C-alpha positions in Angstrom: 135.4 22.1 71.3 134.3 19.0 74.0 131.9 19.1 76.3 134.1 20.0 78.9 135.6 22.8 76.9 131.9 24.4 76.4 131.5 24.1 80.1 135.0 25.9 80.9 133.9 28.6 78.3 130.1 28.9 80.0 131.9 29.0 83.7 134.6 32.0 82.1 132.1 34.0 80.8 129.9 33.6 84.0 132.5 34.7 86.2 133.6 37.7 84.1 130.0 38.7 84.7 130.2 38.5 88.1 133.7 40.5 88.5 131.9 43.3 86.2 128.9 43.4 88.6 131.0 43.5 91.3 132.9 46.3 90.1 130.0 48.0 88.9 128.5 47.9 92.6 132.0 49.4 94.0 131.6 52.1 91.6 128.2 53.2 93.0 129.4 54.5 95.9 127.9 54.2 99.5 126.7 50.9 101.1 127.4 49.2 97.5 130.9 49.4 97.9 130.8 46.9 100.6 128.3 45.1 98.8 130.9 44.9 95.7 134.0 44.2 97.8 132.1 41.1 99.4 130.8 39.7 96.2 134.5 40.1 94.3 136.1 38.2 97.3 133.7 35.3 97.6 133.9 34.7 94.0 138.0 35.8 93.8 139.0 32.1 93.3 136.5 31.2 90.4 137.3 34.4 88.6 140.9 33.5 88.5 140.1 30.2 87.4 138.0 31.4 84.7 140.5 34.2 83.7 143.5 31.3 83.4 141.2 29.4 81.5 140.6 32.0 78.8 144.0 32.7 78.8 145.2 28.9 78.2 142.7 28.7 75.6 143.0 32.0 74.0 145.1 30.8 71.0 142.7 27.7 70.3 139.1 29.5 70.7 138.0 33.2 69.4 135.2 33.0 72.2 138.4 32.3 74.7 140.5 34.9 73.1 137.2 37.5 73.2 137.0 36.6 76.8 140.7 36.9 77.8 141.0 40.6 75.8 138.0 41.5 78.1 138.5 40.2 81.4 140.8 42.9 83.0 138.7 45.5 81.8 135.4 44.1 83.6 136.7 44.5 86.7 139.1 47.1 86.4 138.8 49.4 89.6 138.1 46.3 92.2 141.4 44.6 90.1 143.7 47.9 90.8 142.5 47.2 94.3 142.6 43.9 95.3 145.2 42.3 92.7 148.8 41.4 93.6 150.7 43.9 90.8 152.8 41.0 89.2 149.7 39.0 88.8 147.5 42.5 87.4 150.8 42.8 85.1 150.5 39.2 83.6 146.5 39.6 83.0 147.2 42.8 81.6 149.9 41.6 78.9 148.1 38.2 78.1 144.6 40.6 77.6 146.8 42.7 75.4 148.1 40.0 73.1 144.5 38.9 72.7 143.3 42.3 71.8 146.0 42.7 69.3 145.3 39.4 67.9 141.4 40.4 67.3 142.3 43.9 65.8 140.4 45.8 68.9 142.5 48.9 69.0 140.1 50.6 71.5 140.8 47.5 74.1 144.4 47.3 73.1 144.6 50.8 74.1 142.9 50.4 77.4 145.3 47.5 78.3 147.9 49.6 77.5 147.1 52.7 79.6 146.3 50.3 82.5 149.7 48.5 82.5 151.0 51.7 82.4 149.3 52.5 85.9 150.4 49.2 87.2 154.4 49.9 86.4 153.9 53.5 87.7 152.6 52.2 91.1 155.6 49.6 91.2 157.8 52.9 90.9 158.7 52.0 87.5 158.3 55.2 85.9 160.0 54.7 82.5 158.6 51.6 81.8 155.4 53.4 82.6 156.0 56.2 80.3 156.6 53.5 77.4 153.1 52.5 77.8 151.3 55.0 78.2 153.2 57.3 75.1 152.0 53.7 72.6 148.6 54.6 74.7 148.4 57.7 73.4 149.3 56.8 70.0 146.3 54.6 69.9 144.3 57.1 71.3 145.1 60.1 68.9 144.4 57.1 66.0 141.3 56.2 66.9 139.8 59.8 68.4 139.5 58.8 71.7 139.2 62.4 73.3 138.7 61.1 77.0 141.5 58.6 76.7 143.8 61.1 75.1 143.2 63.5 77.9 143.6 61.0 80.8 147.1 59.5 79.4 148.3 62.7 78.5 147.7 63.3 82.6 148.9 60.4 83.5 152.6 61.1 81.6 152.7 64.2 83.6 152.0 62.3 87.0 155.1 59.9 85.7 157.3 62.5 84.5 156.7 64.4 87.9 157.6 61.1 89.6 161.0 61.5 88.1 161.7 65.1 89.2 161.0 66.3 85.7 158.5 69.2 86.8 158.9 71.2 83.2 158.0 67.9 81.5 155.1 67.3 84.0 153.4 70.8 83.6 153.6 70.5 80.0 151.1 67.5 80.0 149.1 68.5 82.8 148.5 71.8 80.9 147.7 69.5 77.6 145.2 67.3 79.9 143.8 70.4 81.6 142.9 71.4 78.0 141.4 68.7 77.2 139.3 68.5 80.3 138.2 71.8 79.5 137.0 71.4 76.2 135.1 68.1 76.9 133.2 70.1 80.3 134.8 67.3 82.3 134.7 69.6 85.8 135.8 66.8 88.3 139.3 66.0 85.8 139.8 69.9 85.7 139.9 69.8 89.1 142.6 66.6 89.2 144.8 68.5 86.8 144.9 72.0 88.6 145.7 70.3 91.7 148.5 68.3 90.2 149.8 71.4 88.3 149.9 72.9 92.2 152.3 69.8 92.8 154.4 70.3 89.9 155.2 74.4 90.3 156.8 74.1 93.8 159.5 71.9 92.1 160.5 75.0 90.1 160.2 77.3 92.9 157.1 78.8 91.8 154.6 79.0 94.7 152.2 81.5 93.6 151.5 79.6 90.5 151.2 76.5 92.6 148.6 78.6 95.0 146.8 80.0 91.7 146.2 76.1 90.5 145.0 74.9 93.9 142.7 77.9 94.3 141.2 77.1 91.1 140.9 73.4 91.8 139.5 74.3 95.1 136.8 76.1 93.4 135.9 73.4 91.2 135.7 70.9 93.9 133.5 72.8 95.8 131.1 73.5 92.9 130.9 69.6 92.3 130.6 68.7 95.8 134.0 66.5 95.9 134.7 66.5 99.5 137.8 64.8 99.3 139.2 66.7 96.6 138.3 69.7 98.5 140.1 68.6 101.4 143.2 67.6 99.5 143.1 71.3 97.9 142.9 73.0 101.5 146.1 70.9 102.5 148.1 71.9 99.6 147.6 75.3 99.9 148.4 75.3 103.4 151.7 73.9 102.4 152.3 76.1 99.7 151.4 79.4 101.6 153.6 78.0 104.7 156.6 77.2 101.9 156.0 80.6 100.6 156.6 82.5 104.1 159.8 80.7 104.4 161.4 82.3 101.4 160.1 86.3 101.5 
């Protein structure tokens, strides 16, 4: 590499670290959320340049390939919040290609799952499902239990969005089993709440209410005030709907 290329490599590595730091601050919660967002916004132009360089040079230098592969995951939460959906997809597609070249199955799986999320938020549910299924294959292959549980739940959400409640419920139940076996109470509450949302599409408000009550019990136990509020609102709607048909 020339001196200029070495400088670009150092620049890209530095701003990937800045992105990761901003993301960590955001996830800390409290006042750190504002600090993380401010750090991200202040450095966004340099972060974009850094990723663009690593993408451009990914087929020329292994260090650039590794940067390109790991860039989107370094700031996964803030990028999902701040980034234009089309740009997000471009970053993830480049990172996916790099992870495949490096034969990094774990990172490849993460990119496939995030591409599924990106297309889900664009309302392209069938396309999201195709990425989720590829993600599931890798999660099973590398014995990534948390990844397998999450993608099963995401498949449920996608099928629910397509008004296919029976398939959605099947996947939510599988995700719920994973969460319970792993002792992940937060995820258990999430998938119970999603089950509650799916049952009314089959006209089964009793099961919906049962799922919401279980989710509420968990959210109270883990002090998830946001989840608690959602559960209470959903319970109110379910009881109101049940009253109309009885």
